[in-house]
C-alpha positions in Angstrom: -60.9 58.8 93.3 -59.2 59.0 90.0 -55.5 59.3 90.7 -53.5 58.1 93.6 -51.7 61.0 95.5 -48.2 59.6 96.2 -46.6 60.6 99.5 -43.5 58.8 100.7 -41.8 59.3 104.1 -40.6 62.9 104.1 -41.2 63.2 100.3 -39.5 66.3 98.9 -41.9 69.0 97.8 -42.0 69.2 94.0 -41.6 72.6 92.3 -44.6 73.5 90.0 -44.0 72.9 86.3 -46.1 73.1 83.2 -46.8 69.4 83.2 -46.5 68.8 87.0 -49.4 70.5 88.5 -51.6 67.4 89.0 -51.2 64.8 91.7 -48.3 62.3 91.2 -49.0 58.8 90.1 -47.2 55.6 90.7 -46.3 54.4 87.2 -47.1 50.8 86.4 -45.5 48.4 83.9 -47.2 45.1 84.1 -50.3 43.4 85.4 -50.9 40.2 87.5 -54.5 39.0 87.1 -56.6 37.8 90.1 -58.0 34.9 88.2 -58.8 33.6 84.7 -61.4 34.1 81.9 -63.1 31.2 80.3 -65.6 30.7 77.5 -69.3 31.2 78.3 -71.5 28.2 77.9 -72.8 29.5 74.6 -69.3 30.3 73.2 -68.0 26.9 74.4 -70.5 25.2 72.0 -68.8 26.8 69.0 -65.8 24.8 67.9 -64.0 27.8 66.3 -64.3 29.7 69.6 -62.8 26.8 71.5 -59.9 26.7 69.0 -59.2 30.5 69.3 -59.4 30.4 73.1 -57.0 27.4 73.4 -54.5 28.9 71.0 -54.5 32.2 72.8 -53.8 30.5 76.1 -51.0 28.5 74.6 -49.5 31.7 73.0 -49.6 33.5 76.4 -52.0 36.2 75.1 -53.8 38.4 77.6 -57.5 37.7 78.0 -58.3 41.0 76.4 -56.5 39.9 73.3 -58.2 36.5 73.3 -61.6 38.2 73.7 -60.9 40.7 70.9 -59.9 37.8 68.6 -63.1 36.0 69.4 -65.3 39.0 68.7 -63.5 39.7 65.4 -63.9 36.1 64.2 -67.4 35.5 65.7 -69.2 38.8 66.0 -72.4 37.0 67.0 -70.7 36.3 70.4 -71.1 39.7 72.2 -69.5 38.6 75.5 -67.6 35.4 74.9 -65.6 35.3 78.1 -66.6 35.3 81.8 -64.3 35.4 84.9 -63.7 32.3 86.9 -62.6 32.3 90.5 -59.4 30.1 91.0 -56.9 29.7 93.8 -54.0 31.1 91.9 -53.0 34.4 90.2 -52.6 34.5 86.4 -49.2 35.7 85.0 -49.2 36.0 81.2 -46.4 37.3 79.0 -48.6 39.7 77.1 -49.6 41.6 80.3 -46.1 42.9 80.6 -44.1 45.4 78.3 -41.2 42.9 78.7 -42.8 39.5 78.3 -39.8 37.9 80.1 -41.0 39.4 83.4 -43.8 36.9 83.5 -41.4 34.0 83.3 -39.1 35.6 85.9 -42.0 35.8 88.3 -43.1 32.2 87.8 -39.6 30.9 88.0 -39.0 32.8 91.3 -42.3 32.3 93.1 -44.4 29.8 91.2 -45.4 26.4 92.6 -46.7 23.2 91.1 -49.6 21.9 93.1 -50.7 19.4 90.6 -52.0 21.8 87.9 -48.7 23.0 86.4 -46.6 25.9 87.7 -48.9 28.6 89.1 -48.5 31.7 91.2 -50.2 31.1 94.5 -48.3 33.4 96.8 -45.6 36.0 96.3 -43.8 38.8 98.3 -44.5 42.4 97.6 -43.0 45.8 98.6 -45.1 48.9 98.5 -43.5 52.1 97.2 -45.6 54.6 99.3 -46.7 55.0 102.8 -50.4 55.9 102.3 -52.5 52.9 101.6 -54.8 55.0 99.4 -51.7 55.4 97.1 -50.8 51.8 96.8 -54.4 50.5 96.7 -56.3 53.2 94.7 -60.0 52.3 94.2 -63.3 53.8 92.9 -66.8 53.2 91.8 -66.8 53.2 88.0 -68.9 52.7 84.9 -67.1 51.7 81.8 -68.2 51.8 78.2 -66.5 49.8 75.4 -63.7 52.3 75.0 -63.6 54.6 78.1 -64.7 55.3 81.6 -68.1 57.0 81.6 -68.7 57.8 85.3 -66.5 57.4 88.4 -66.5 58.4 92.1 -64.3 61.0 93.6 -64.2 62.5 97.1 -64.4 66.2 97.8 -61.2 67.9 99.0 -62.3 67.6 102.6 -63.2 64.0 102.2 -66.8 64.4 103.3 -68.7 64.0 100.1 -68.4 61.3 97.4 -69.1 62.9 94.0 -70.1 61.2 90.7 -67.8 62.5 88.0 -67.8 62.4 84.2 -65.9 63.9 81.3 -66.8 67.5 80.5 -68.2 68.1 76.9 -65.5 69.0 74.4 -65.7 72.8 74.0 -66.4 74.2 70.5 -65.1 77.4 68.9 -67.2 80.5 68.1 -68.6 78.9 65.0 -69.9 75.9 66.9 -68.6 73.6 64.2 -65.0 72.9 65.3 -63.8 71.6 68.7 -61.2 73.5 70.6 -57.8 71.7 71.2 -57.6 70.8 74.8 -54.3 71.1 76.7 -53.6 68.5 79.4 -56.3 66.0 78.5 -60.0 66.0 78.8 -61.6 68.1 81.6 -63.9 66.5 84.2 -67.0 67.7 85.9 -69.6 66.5 88.3 -72.4 64.5 86.7 -75.5 66.7 86.3 -78.4 64.3 86.1 -77.8 63.0 89.7 -76.6 66.2 91.2 -73.0 65.0 91.2 -73.5 62.7 94.2 -72.4 59.1 94.2 -75.1 57.2 96.1 -75.0 53.5 94.9 -78.4 52.6 96.5 -80.2 55.2 94.3 -77.9 54.9 91.3 -79.5 53.2 88.3 -76.1 52.1 86.9 -75.1 50.5 90.2 -78.5 48.7 90.5 -78.1 47.4 86.9 -74.6 46.1 87.8 -73.0 48.5 85.4 -71.2 50.5 88.1 -68.9 48.5 90.4 -66.2 48.9 92.9 -62.8 48.5 91.2 -59.4 48.8 92.8 -55.8 47.6 92.4 -52.7 46.9 94.4 -49.5 48.7 93.3 -46.2 47.1 94.3 -42.8 45.8 93.5 -41.7 42.1 93.8 -38.3 41.5 95.4 -35.9 40.1 92.8 -38.0 41.1 89.8 -36.2 44.0 88.0 -38.8 46.5 86.8 -38.5 50.3 87.0 -42.3 50.6 87.2 -44.6 49.1 89.7 -46.7 46.0 89.0 -50.4 46.0 89.6 -53.0 43.4 90.7 -56.6 44.5 89.9 -59.5 43.5 92.2 -63.2 44.1 92.5 -63.5 42.4 95.9 -64.8 44.7 98.7 -63.7 42.1 101.2 -60.2 41.8 99.8 -59.7 45.6 99.9 -61.3 46.1 103.3 -59.1 43.4 104.9 -56.0 44.9 103.2 -56.8 48.3 104.8 -56.8 46.7 108.2 -53.4 45.1 107.6 -52.0 48.4 106.2 -53.2 50.3 109.2 -52.0 47.8 111.7 -48.5 47.6 110.2 -48.4 51.4 109.8 -49.3 51.9 113.4 -46.3 49.8 114.5 -43.9 51.4 112.1 -44.6 55.1 112.7 -47.0 55.4 109.7 -44.7 53.5 107.3 -45.9 50.6 105.1 -43.3 51.2 102.3 -40.1 49.3 101.9 -39.0 46.1 103.7 -40.8 45.6 107.0 -37.9 44.7 109.3 -34.2 44.3 109.6 -34.4 40.8 108.1 -36.0 42.3 105.0 -39.5 40.8 105.7 -42.2 41.8 103.3 -46.0 41.7 102.8 -47.3 38.7 100.8 -50.3 38.5 98.5 -52.1 35.2 98.3 -55.6 33.7 98.1 -57.8 32.1 100.7 -61.1 30.3 100.4 -63.8 32.1 102.4 -67.6 32.1 102.6 -68.6 35.5 101.3 -72.0 37.0 102.2 -74.2 37.5 99.2 -77.7 38.9 98.8 -79.7 37.2 96.0 -82.4 38.9 93.9 -85.1 37.8 96.4 -83.3 39.6 99.3 -82.1 36.4 100.9 -78.7 36.3 102.6 -76.5 33.6 101.3 -72.9 32.6 101.8 -70.9 31.6 98.7 -67.3 30.2 98.8 -64.9 32.4 97.0 -61.1 32.6 96.6 -60.4 36.0 98.0 -57.1 38.0 97.7 -55.5 38.3 101.1 -52.6 40.6 102.1 -50.4 38.8 104.6 -47.7 40.3 106.9 -45.9 37.3 108.4 -43.5 39.3 110.6 -42.4 39.3 114.2 -44.5 42.1 115.7 -42.0 42.8 118.5 -39.3 43.2 115.9 -41.4 45.8 114.1 -41.8 47.7 117.3 -38.1 47.7 117.9 -37.4 48.8 114.3 -39.6 51.8 115.0 -36.7 53.1 117.2 -34.1 52.7 114.5 -33.8 55.9 112.5 -31.3 54.5 110.1 -33.7 51.8 108.8 -36.5 54.4 108.4 -34.3 56.9 106.5 -32.8 54.2 104.2 -36.3 52.8 103.3 -37.7 56.3 102.7 -34.8 57.2 100.4 -35.2 53.9 98.4 -39.0 54.6 98.0 -38.3 58.2 96.8 -35.9 57.0 94.1 -38.3 54.3 92.9 -41.1 56.8 92.5 -38.8 59.2 90.7 -37.7 56.5 88.3 -34.0 56.8 89.3 -31.9 53.6 89.6 -30.5 52.7 93.0 -26.8 52.3 93.1 -25.2 49.2 94.7 -24.6 50.9 98.0 -28.2 51.8 98.4 -29.5 48.5 97.3 -27.2 46.4 99.5 -26.5 48.5 102.6 -28.8 47.1 105.3 -28.4 46.6 109.1 -26.4 43.6 110.1 -27.6 40.8 112.3 -26.8 42.8 115.5 -28.9 45.7 114.4 -26.0 48.1 113.5 -25.8 49.6 110.1 -23.1 48.3 107.8 -20.4 50.8 106.8 -21.2 52.9 103.7 -19.4 52.1 100.5 -17.6 54.6 98.4 -20.6 54.7 96.0 -23.0 55.9 98.7 -24.2 59.5 98.2 -22.7 62.0 100.7 -24.6 62.9 103.8 -27.0 65.8 103.6 -25.3 69.1 104.2 -25.6 71.1 107.4 -25.1 68.5 110.1 -27.1 70.6 112.5 -27.2 70.1 116.3 -30.4 69.4 118.2 -30.1 72.9 119.8 -29.9 74.5 116.3 -33.0 72.6 115.2 -35.0 73.6 118.2 -33.8 77.2 117.9 -34.9 77.3 114.2 -38.3 75.9 115.1 -38.8 78.5 117.9 -37.8 81.3 115.5 -40.7 80.0 113.2 -43.1 80.2 116.1 -43.2 76.4 116.7 -42.6 75.1 120.2 -39.5 73.0 120.5 -41.3 70.3 122.5 -44.0 70.1 119.8 -41.4 69.6 117.1 -39.7 66.9 119.1 -43.0 65.0 119.5 -43.7 65.4 115.8 -40.3 64.2 114.7 -40.4 61.2 117.1 -43.6 60.1 115.5 -42.3 60.8 111.9 -38.8 59.3 112.0 -38.6 57.3 115.2 -37.3 58.3 118.6 -33.7 57.9 117.7 -33.6 60.5 114.9 -32.2 63.2 117.2 -29.0 61.3 117.9 -28.4 60.4 114.2 -26.8 63.1 111.9 -29.0 61.8 108.9 -32.1 62.2 111.0 -31.2 65.7 112.2 -30.3 66.7 108.6 -33.7 65.4 107.4 -35.6 67.4 110.1 -33.5 70.5 109.2 -34.4 70.2 105.5 -38.0 70.0 106.4 -37.8 73.2 108.4 -35.9 74.9 105.5 -38.7 73.9 103.0 -41.3 75.5 105.2 -39.3 78.6 106.1 -41.6 80.8 104.0 -44.8 79.3 105.4 -44.3 78.6 109.2 -48.0 78.8 109.8 -48.6 76.0 107.3 -45.9 73.9 108.8 -47.4 74.4 112.3 -50.7 73.2 110.9 -49.0 70.2 109.4 -47.6 69.3 112.9 -51.0 69.9 114.5 -52.7 67.5 112.0 -50.0 64.9 112.6 -50.3 65.1 116.4 -53.8 66.2 116.8 -54.9 69.7 118.0 -54.8 68.6 121.6 -51.7 69.9 123.3 -51.0 72.5 120.6 -49.9 76.0 121.9 -52.8 78.4 122.4 -51.7 80.6 119.5 -51.7 77.6 117.2 -55.1 76.4 118.5 -56.5 79.8 117.7 -55.8 79.3 114.0 -58.0 76.1 113.9 
């Protein structure tokens, strides 16, 4: 896939605009690296290369900047840097629009384990509830300046296509390119039938095409309006993270965004040393020790299950995630209003936005659903799963359910399908099953 489709809990449907037709993206504003880059054996034998590399490290330059400086000064070195697996994450000033952010992260979460202050483990909060949105990934082939080929699933998720950029169209004279609105167009690659099949792909077999992904997150206490990212090419790191996302989401009614519990627990990103299976060129299975990125969730599982019944927590976290994605700053009331130690929500401050209008009763909600052809019991099951079983006794929860009905008033059949997909077709009224 190329762009992450962002969906937060009960995300408001966006109106179509000239520049807003495509899928939403989580904007990023800084990068934490999974490891370091070092000089190749050949480059390390060149004194000038060693000087350029060491000076770049001292100056806090990104490894891309260091490699560019090496190639400019020593063009005979085609690939002067190679990655090295280390037990820490790399945080460098030039990887952030505001270089001070790197220092803030290391000051807050760095540790000195005998090799200077490094980032070994840090808390993260994810801004969306779909793991595909906060961990976008793809198979991709890169040239020097752009991405040449990449994988993308079909709309039904059944076929993985191999995509590329479409040729730039020319005018009727054939001598001048046509200005393209909205960026370059894409198409399925023609020479392989548009199918992504790594085992028969010459680029993949030549190690030119690789799995690439990244985690998108915020770090508590680090003030950035855009998310931070951590790139990875590890199949094992991403596969293990998916299992964590799914496990936590199952216990939180599908939510992985925001803080994980009433005590503001979070996910953590760290590294662990594991023996990773590896097939050598002779087809032999080997195990190689590697420092692998690991997503941790050190939380009380029973507390998560209890929090699933607390609609106020769910609604607050969803509203915070919506504002983060829209780039709007949170006011003090939203940032600081959290349930107290006894589990009751603290009183709202004067700065808190007013409650959503309507304040409908449960009877009004069920009546509106019936008028749209949706069984009231079906709506209750859907809402329990979406917002937690306490939504119906909370005015904010009822207002949120009412707003969702309002948004789908002109498409009741589509809303019924949405409910069916969330709950599964089993148990849907016969009329709704007939539409499947």
